[in-house]
PyMOL commands that place a pseudoatom at each C-alpha (Angstrom):
pseudoatom trace, name=CA, resn=MET, resi=1, chain=A, elem=C, hetatm=0, pos=[15.662, 22.558, 4.563]
pseudoatom trace, name=CA, resn=LEU, resi=2, chain=A, elem=C, hetatm=0, pos=[16.058, 25.986, 2.855]
pseudoatom trace, name=CA, resn=GLY, resi=3, chain=A, elem=C, hetatm=0, pos=[17.976, 24.091, -0.065]
pseudoatom trace, name=CA, resn=TYR, resi=4, chain=A, elem=C, hetatm=0, pos=[15.159, 21.450, -0.266]
pseudoatom trace, name=CA, resn=GLN, resi=5, chain=A, elem=C, hetatm=0, pos=[12.658, 24.158, -0.504]
pseudoatom trace, name=CA, resn=ARG, resi=6, chain=A, elem=C, hetatm=0, pos=[14.518, 25.633, -3.255]
pseudoatom trace, name=CA, resn=GLY, resi=7, chain=A, elem=C, hetatm=0, pos=[14.793, 22.359, -5.070]
pseudoatom trace, name=CA, resn=ASP, resi=8, chain=A, elem=C, hetatm=0, pos=[18.357, 21.713, -4.565]
pseudoatom trace, name=CA, resn=GLN, resi=9, chain=A, elem=C, hetatm=0, pos=[19.070, 18.077, -5.221]
pseudoatom trace, name=CA, resn=ALA, resi=10, chain=A, elem=C, hetatm=0, pos=[22.239, 17.941, -3.135]
pseudoatom trace, name=CA, resn=ALA, resi=11, chain=A, elem=C, hetatm=0, pos=[20.529, 19.594, -0.216]
pseudoatom trace, name=CA, resn=THR, resi=12, chain=A, elem=C, hetatm=0, pos=[17.483, 17.142, -0.527]
pseudoatom trace, name=CA, resn=THR, resi=13, chain=A, elem=C, hetatm=0, pos=[20.001, 14.059, -0.499]
pseudoatom trace, name=CA, resn=VAL, resi=14, chain=A, elem=C, hetatm=0, pos=[21.774, 15.467, 2.559]
pseudoatom trace, name=CA, resn=LEU, resi=15, chain=A, elem=C, hetatm=0, pos=[18.473, 16.032, 4.358]
pseudoatom trace, name=CA, resn=ILE, resi=16, chain=A, elem=C, hetatm=0, pos=[17.033, 12.553, 3.576]
pseudoatom trace, name=CA, resn=ARG, resi=17, chain=A, elem=C, hetatm=0, pos=[20.415, 10.785, 4.467]
pseudoatom trace, name=CA, resn=GLN, resi=18, chain=A, elem=C, hetatm=0, pos=[20.453, 12.687, 7.863]
pseudoatom trace, name=CA, resn=VAL, resi=19, chain=A, elem=C, hetatm=0, pos=[16.879, 12.518, 8.919]
pseudoatom trace, name=CA, resn=SER, resi=20, chain=A, elem=C, hetatm=0, pos=[15.885, 8.923, 7.634]
pseudoatom trace, name=CA, resn=PRO, resi=21, chain=A, elem=C, hetatm=0, pos=[17.677, 6.914, 10.032]
pseudoatom trace, name=CA, resn=LEU, resi=22, chain=A, elem=C, hetatm=0, pos=[16.158, 8.948, 12.875]
pseudoatom trace, name=CA, resn=LEU, resi=23, chain=A, elem=C, hetatm=0, pos=[12.551, 8.679, 11.660]
pseudoatom trace, name=CA, resn=LEU, resi=24, chain=A, elem=C, hetatm=0, pos=[13.179, 4.879, 10.942]
pseudoatom trace, name=CA, resn=ARG, resi=25, chain=A, elem=C, hetatm=0, pos=[14.189, 4.525, 14.731]
pseudoatom trace, name=CA, resn=PHE, resi=26, chain=A, elem=C, hetatm=0, pos=[11.414, 6.688, 15.773]
pseudoatom trace, name=CA, resn=PHE, resi=27, chain=A, elem=C, hetatm=0, pos=[8.767, 4.299, 13.871]
pseudoatom trace, name=CA, resn=ALA, resi=28, chain=A, elem=C, hetatm=0, pos=[10.746, 1.023, 14.870]
pseudoatom trace, name=CA, resn=SER, resi=29, chain=A, elem=C, hetatm=0, pos=[10.436, 2.065, 18.541]
pseudoatom trace, name=CA, resn=GLN, resi=30, chain=A, elem=C, hetatm=0, pos=[6.658, 2.072, 18.324]
pseudoatom trace, name=CA, resn=ASP, resi=31, chain=A, elem=C, hetatm=0, pos=[6.487, -1.749, 18.177]
pseudoatom trace, name=CA, resn=SER, resi=32, chain=A, elem=C, hetatm=0, pos=[6.267, -1.633, 14.482]
pseudoatom trace, name=CA, resn=SER, resi=33, chain=A, elem=C, hetatm=0, pos=[7.862, -4.183, 12.300]
pseudoatom trace, name=CA, resn=ARG, resi=34, chain=A, elem=C, hetatm=0, pos=[10.585, -3.280, 10.045]
pseudoatom trace, name=CA, resn=PRO, resi=35, chain=A, elem=C, hetatm=0, pos=[8.355, -3.272, 6.851]
pseudoatom trace, name=CA, resn=GLN, resi=36, chain=A, elem=C, hetatm=0, pos=[5.877, -1.153, 8.687]
pseudoatom trace, name=CA, resn=ALA, resi=37, chain=A, elem=C, hetatm=0, pos=[8.436, 1.254, 9.909]
pseudoatom trace, name=CA, resn=GLU, resi=38, chain=A, elem=C, hetatm=0, pos=[9.606, 1.498, 6.315]
pseudoatom trace, name=CA, resn=ASP, resi=39, chain=A, elem=C, hetatm=0, pos=[6.228, 2.038, 4.968]
pseudoatom trace, name=CA, resn=LEU, resi=40, chain=A, elem=C, hetatm=0, pos=[5.649, 4.887, 7.572]
pseudoatom trace, name=CA, resn=LEU, resi=41, chain=A, elem=C, hetatm=0, pos=[9.032, 6.522, 6.670]
pseudoatom trace, name=CA, resn=GLN, resi=42, chain=A, elem=C, hetatm=0, pos=[7.867, 6.598, 2.876]
pseudoatom trace, name=CA, resn=ASP, resi=43, chain=A, elem=C, hetatm=0, pos=[4.698, 8.159, 3.893]
pseudoatom trace, name=CA, resn=THR, resi=44, chain=A, elem=C, hetatm=0, pos=[6.341, 10.704, 6.025]
pseudoatom trace, name=CA, resn=TRP, resi=45, chain=A, elem=C, hetatm=0, pos=[8.578, 11.843, 3.313]
pseudoatom trace, name=CA, resn=LEU, resi=46, chain=A, elem=C, hetatm=0, pos=[5.677, 12.086, 0.956]
pseudoatom trace, name=CA, resn=GLN, resi=47, chain=A, elem=C, hetatm=0, pos=[3.984, 14.329, 3.606]
pseudoatom trace, name=CA, resn=ILE, resi=48, chain=A, elem=C, hetatm=0, pos=[7.129, 16.302, 4.164]
pseudoatom trace, name=CA, resn=HIS, resi=49, chain=A, elem=C, hetatm=0, pos=[7.556, 16.855, 0.372]
pseudoatom trace, name=CA, resn=LYS, resi=50, chain=A, elem=C, hetatm=0, pos=[3.879, 17.947, 0.080]
pseudoatom trace, name=CA, resn=ALA, resi=51, chain=A, elem=C, hetatm=0, pos=[4.220, 20.401, 3.117]
pseudoatom trace, name=CA, resn=ARG, resi=52, chain=A, elem=C, hetatm=0, pos=[7.664, 21.655, 2.460]
pseudoatom trace, name=CA, resn=HIS, resi=53, chain=A, elem=C, hetatm=0, pos=[6.370, 25.244, 1.702]
pseudoatom trace, name=CA, resn=THR, resi=54, chain=A, elem=C, hetatm=0, pos=[4.964, 25.552, 5.325]
pseudoatom trace, name=CA, resn=HIS, resi=55, chain=A, elem=C, hetatm=0, pos=[8.438, 25.279, 7.101]
pseudoatom trace, name=CA, resn=ARG, resi=56, chain=A, elem=C, hetatm=0, pos=[9.548, 28.684, 8.076]
pseudoatom trace, name=CA, resn=PRO, resi=57, chain=A, elem=C, hetatm=0, pos=[13.050, 29.230, 7.377]
pseudoatom trace, name=CA, resn=GLY, resi=58, chain=A, elem=C, hetatm=0, pos=[15.146, 29.843, 10.578]
pseudoatom trace, name=CA, resn=GLU, resi=59, chain=A, elem=C, hetatm=0, pos=[12.698, 27.617, 12.670]
pseudoatom trace, name=CA, resn=PRO, resi=60, chain=A, elem=C, hetatm=0, pos=[14.098, 24.222, 13.765]
pseudoatom trace, name=CA, resn=VAL, resi=61, chain=A, elem=C, hetatm=0, pos=[13.629, 21.353, 11.192]
pseudoatom trace, name=CA, resn=LEU, resi=62, chain=A, elem=C, hetatm=0, pos=[13.415, 18.262, 13.428]
pseudoatom trace, name=CA, resn=PRO, resi=63, chain=A, elem=C, hetatm=0, pos=[10.534, 19.291, 15.459]
pseudoatom trace, name=CA, resn=TRP, resi=64, chain=A, elem=C, hetatm=0, pos=[8.545, 20.129, 12.256]
pseudoatom trace, name=CA, resn=ILE, resi=65, chain=A, elem=C, hetatm=0, pos=[9.506, 16.840, 10.674]
pseudoatom trace, name=CA, resn=TYR, resi=66, chain=A, elem=C, hetatm=0, pos=[8.658, 14.918, 13.817]
pseudoatom trace, name=CA, resn=ALA, resi=67, chain=A, elem=C, hetatm=0, pos=[5.378, 16.604, 14.020]
pseudoatom trace, name=CA, resn=ILE, resi=68, chain=A, elem=C, hetatm=0, pos=[4.652, 15.168, 10.452]
pseudoatom trace, name=CA, resn=ALA, resi=69, chain=A, elem=C, hetatm=0, pos=[5.972, 11.837, 11.419]
pseudoatom trace, name=CA, resn=ARG, resi=70, chain=A, elem=C, hetatm=0, pos=[3.821, 11.690, 14.597]
pseudoatom trace, name=CA, resn=HIS, resi=71, chain=A, elem=C, hetatm=0, pos=[0.666, 12.472, 12.368]
pseudoatom trace, name=CA, resn=VAL, resi=72, chain=A, elem=C, hetatm=0, pos=[1.794, 9.745, 9.789]
pseudoatom trace, name=CA, resn=ARG, resi=73, chain=A, elem=C, hetatm=0, pos=[2.270, 7.270, 12.724]
pseudoatom trace, name=CA, resn=VAL, resi=74, chain=A, elem=C, hetatm=0, pos=[-1.179, 7.995, 14.127]
pseudoatom trace, name=CA, resn=ASP, resi=75, chain=A, elem=C, hetatm=0, pos=[-2.870, 7.742, 10.670]
pseudoatom trace, name=CA, resn=GLY, resi=76, chain=A, elem=C, hetatm=0, pos=[-1.086, 4.354, 9.961]
pseudoatom trace, name=CA, resn=TYR, resi=77, chain=A, elem=C, hetatm=0, pos=[-2.158, 2.987, 13.560]
pseudoatom trace, name=CA, resn=ARG, resi=78, chain=A, elem=C, hetatm=0, pos=[-5.907, 4.176, 12.723]
pseudoatom trace, name=CA, resn=ARG, resi=79, chain=A, elem=C, hetatm=0, pos=[-5.583, 2.579, 9.358]
pseudoatom trace, name=CA, resn=SER, resi=80, chain=A, elem=C, hetatm=0, pos=[-4.323, -0.695, 10.630]
pseudoatom trace, name=CA, resn=GLN, resi=81, chain=A, elem=C, hetatm=0, pos=[-7.077, -0.746, 13.410]
pseudoatom trace, name=CA, resn=ARG, resi=82, chain=A, elem=C, hetatm=0, pos=[-9.734, -0.325, 10.674]
pseudoatom trace, name=CA, resn=ILE, resi=83, chain=A, elem=C, hetatm=0, pos=[-8.261, -3.211, 8.591]
pseudoatom trace, name=CA, resn=ARG, resi=84, chain=A, elem=C, hetatm=0, pos=[-8.127, -5.487, 11.800]
pseudoatom trace, name=CA, resn=TRP, resi=85, chain=A, elem=C, hetatm=0, pos=[-11.646, -4.507, 12.625]
pseudoatom trace, name=CA, resn=ARG, resi=86, chain=A, elem=C, hetatm=0, pos=[-13.030, -5.239, 9.219]
pseudoatom trace, name=CA, resn=GLU, resi=87, chain=A, elem=C, hetatm=0, pos=[-11.055, -8.440, 8.714]
pseudoatom trace, name=CA, resn=GLN, resi=88, chain=A, elem=C, hetatm=0, pos=[-13.047, -11.634, 9.696]
pseudoatom trace, name=CA, resn=SER, resi=89, chain=A, elem=C, hetatm=0, pos=[-11.139, -14.800, 10.425]
pseudoatom trace, name=CA, resn=MET, resi=90, chain=A, elem=C, hetatm=0, pos=[-12.134, -17.559, 8.355]
pseudoatom trace, name=CA, resn=SER, resi=91, chain=A, elem=C, hetatm=0, pos=[-11.387, -21.323, 8.984]
pseudoatom trace, name=CA, resn=THR, resi=92, chain=A, elem=C, hetatm=0, pos=[-9.873, -23.055, 6.010]
pseudoatom trace, name=CA, resn=LEU, resi=93, chain=A, elem=C, hetatm=0, pos=[-12.229, -24.667, 3.683]
pseudoatom trace, name=CA, resn=PRO, resi=94, chain=A, elem=C, hetatm=0, pos=[-12.107, -28.263, 3.116]
pseudoatom trace, name=CA, resn=GLU, resi=95, chain=A, elem=C, hetatm=0, pos=[-10.815, -29.771, -0.215]
pseudoatom trace, name=CA, resn=PRO, resi=96, chain=A, elem=C, hetatm=0, pos=[-13.547, -30.967, -2.442]
pseudoatom trace, name=CA, resn=THR, resi=97, chain=A, elem=C, hetatm=0, pos=[-13.612, -34.712, -2.829]
pseudoatom trace, name=CA, resn=GLN, resi=98, chain=A, elem=C, hetatm=0, pos=[-13.593, -36.389, -6.229]
pseudoatom trace, name=CA, resn=SER, resi=99, chain=A, elem=C, hetatm=0, pos=[-17.356, -37.665, -5.648]
pseudoatom trace, name=CA, resn=ALA, resi=100, chain=A, elem=C, hetatm=0, pos=[-18.500, -33.959, -4.973]
pseudoatom trace, name=CA, resn=ARG, resi=101, chain=A, elem=C, hetatm=0, pos=[-18.204, -33.094, -8.553]
pseudoatom trace, name=CA, resn=PRO, resi=102, chain=A, elem=C, hetatm=0, pos=[-18.552, -35.878, -11.182]
pseudoatom trace, name=CA, resn=LEU, resi=103, chain=A, elem=C, hetatm=0, pos=[-16.719, -35.374, -14.356]
pseudoatom trace, name=CA, resn=PRO, resi=104, chain=A, elem=C, hetatm=0, pos=[-18.688, -35.827, -17.450]
pseudoatom trace, name=CA, resn=ALA, resi=105, chain=A, elem=C, hetatm=0, pos=[-17.782, -38.658, -19.787]
pseudoatom trace, name=CA, resn=GLN, resi=106, chain=A, elem=C, hetatm=0, pos=[-16.823, -36.430, -22.534]
pseudoatom trace, name=CA, resn=ALA, resi=107, chain=A, elem=C, hetatm=0, pos=[-16.865, -32.704, -22.479]
pseudoatom trace, name=CA, resn=PRO, resi=108, chain=A, elem=C, hetatm=0, pos=[-19.145, -31.046, -25.075]
pseudoatom trace, name=CA, resn=ASP, resi=109, chain=A, elem=C, hetatm=0, pos=[-17.728, -29.487, -28.040]
pseudoatom trace, name=CA, resn=PHE, resi=110, chain=A, elem=C, hetatm=0, pos=[-17.131, -25.777, -27.971]
pseudoatom trace, name=CA, resn=ASP, resi=111, chain=A, elem=C, hetatm=0, pos=[-18.797, -25.083, -31.311]
pseudoatom trace, name=CA, resn=ALA, resi=112, chain=A, elem=C, hetatm=0, pos=[-21.908, -26.986, -30.153]
pseudoatom trace, name=CA, resn=LEU, resi=113, chain=A, elem=C, hetatm=0, pos=[-22.150, -25.026, -27.048]
pseudoatom trace, name=CA, resn=ILE, resi=114, chain=A, elem=C, hetatm=0, pos=[-21.732, -21.742, -28.862]
pseudoatom trace, name=CA, resn=ALA, resi=115, chain=A, elem=C, hetatm=0, pos=[-24.216, -22.710, -31.641]
pseudoatom trace, name=CA, resn=VAL, resi=116, chain=A, elem=C, hetatm=0, pos=[-27.202, -21.771, -29.440]
pseudoatom trace, name=CA, resn=LEU, resi=117, chain=A, elem=C, hetatm=0, pos=[-25.989, -18.176, -29.276]
pseudoatom trace, name=CA, resn=PRO, resi=118, chain=A, elem=C, hetatm=0, pos=[-27.192, -15.504, -31.588]
pseudoatom trace, name=CA, resn=PRO, resi=119, chain=A, elem=C, hetatm=0, pos=[-24.607, -14.579, -34.195]
pseudoatom trace, name=CA, resn=SER, resi=120, chain=A, elem=C, hetatm=0, pos=[-23.438, -11.372, -32.563]
pseudoatom trace, name=CA, resn=GLN, resi=121, chain=A, elem=C, hetatm=0, pos=[-22.811, -13.040, -29.138]
pseudoatom trace, name=CA, resn=ARG, resi=122, chain=A, elem=C, hetatm=0, pos=[-21.285, -16.200, -30.837]
pseudoatom trace, name=CA, resn=GLU, resi=123, chain=A, elem=C, hetatm=0, pos=[-18.690, -13.810, -32.733]
pseudoatom trace, name=CA, resn=VAL, resi=124, chain=A, elem=C, hetatm=0, pos=[-17.707, -12.140, -29.358]
pseudoatom trace, name=CA, resn=VAL, resi=125, chain=A, elem=C, hetatm=0, pos=[-17.192, -15.541, -27.690]
pseudoatom trace, name=CA, resn=ALA, resi=126, chain=A, elem=C, hetatm=0, pos=[-15.380, -17.111, -30.404]
pseudoatom trace, name=CA, resn=CYS, resi=127, chain=A, elem=C, hetatm=0, pos=[-13.013, -14.236, -31.048]
for i in range(1, 127): cmd.bond("trace and resi %d" % i, "trace and resi %d" % (i + 1))
show_as sticks, trace
zoom trace
């Protein structure tokens, strides 16, 4: 973690490779689907990156990471509940029948339609 805080790319790679499987299992064990668990994992790494300066050297890393992951999981749960609460189930709309919208015998000419517009508006529509 100290190397990650200093910006050491090798230390960052090692940390991510060692901790990501643990976090993924943590999220997957909470009845999350695999894509949801992966989204939570990405959110967790974003939060870890933002808060990396708050980890105190010499202190255990995993409890600090799991605390962040727990907050991300709670935020994700709240977000999904808000979405479900606001969503409204809709029945599928029936397909329109041919008689519902009669087709004109001949479509009007485009130039004839825009001829009634003032020249400045006609130029915008025509271009």
